[in-house]
N, C-alpha and C positions, 0 to 999 in steps of 0.2 A: 462666235458663241453659237452652238447649237441648241435651240430650245425646243423642247417637246411640244407637240401640238396641244392646244387647249382643247379638252373634251367638250363636246356639245352636250347641252342639258338633255337628260333622258326624258321619257314620258312622264315619269313620276314627278320631276322637278317642274315640268310645264304644268301638270295638273295641279301641283301644289301652288303655284302662282296663281292660277285661275281660281283656285278654291279660296285663296286669301283676298280675292278682289273685294268683296263686301267690306272687310276690315280696314281697307285702305281709304275709304271715304273720310275726308276731312284731313288728311296728311299731304303735306307738300312733298314733292319727290325727293328732297334731300333726307328729310327726317323718315320718309317712308322706306327709302333704301337702307338707311342705318337701322331702322327698326326690324326690316326683314333679316338682316345679317345678325343682328343681336340675338333675335329668337333663334335662328339657325345655330349660332355659336353656342347658345345655352343648350340646345337639344344635343348637338355634337359633343361638347364638352362633358355633358352629364353622362352621356353613353360611354365616352372614353374613360371617364373615371369609375363608372360602374363595372366596366370590363377589367380595368387594370387595379382595382383596389385589392390589396392583398389579404385582407381580413374578412372573415364572416361576421355578420353583424352580432352574433352571441359571443364573439371573442373580443369585442372592442373594449369593454369595461376593463378586463384583466390587462389588455395590451396598454390601456391608458395608465393604470396603476404601476405596471411594470416599467413603463418609460418614465413617469415621474419619479420612481424610486432612484434613478440615477441621473435624472436631468437636473441642470443647475437652475433651479426655480428662482433663486434670488436674482440672478443675472437676466432672467427672461420672465418676470412675474406675470405679464399679460398672457403669454402663450401658456404658462402653467395654469393660470385661471381659466382660461378657455378649455383646456383639457380637462380640469376638475368639473367645470360645468357640464361637459359631456358625460362625465362619469356619474355625477350626481343626478343629472336630468337628461337621460337618453332621449334622443329625438324620435319621434314618430315618422316613419317614412324616410325618404332619402333626400328631401329638400328640393326636389324638382319643381313640384307645384308651388312651393313658396317662392322660389326664384322666378318662375313664370308669372306668378300674380304680381311679383314687383315690377317686372318688365311691363305687363299689360296695364297695369295701373298708371305708370309713367306715360305710356303711349296714350292712355285716355287723357291724361292731363295735356299732352301736346295737342291732341286732336281738338280738345274743347278750349284751349287757350285762344285769347283774341289775337 
């Protein structure tokens, strides 16, 4: 089995690790590594979703209404309610900060746990 070589971290990754050092205080290595990758995955996942999302923000309400017009809402009431919520209460922003705050609050709990 021929495996491609694993790329070495570039200078941005090395500097990113160094810049995050103060935030690491109080976390054991296992949770610290998990935290780093969780934040990294949040950033990368958000970027990929933003790049690949097929609708402009101003088109979301009508797209939701069009979708619900033919969607079997009785069969999937929770998803239908979720879509209706977005139609009736459009979110401000893209959720990145909300998700990051959840992650950081959880890390703070880990850091301060006995």
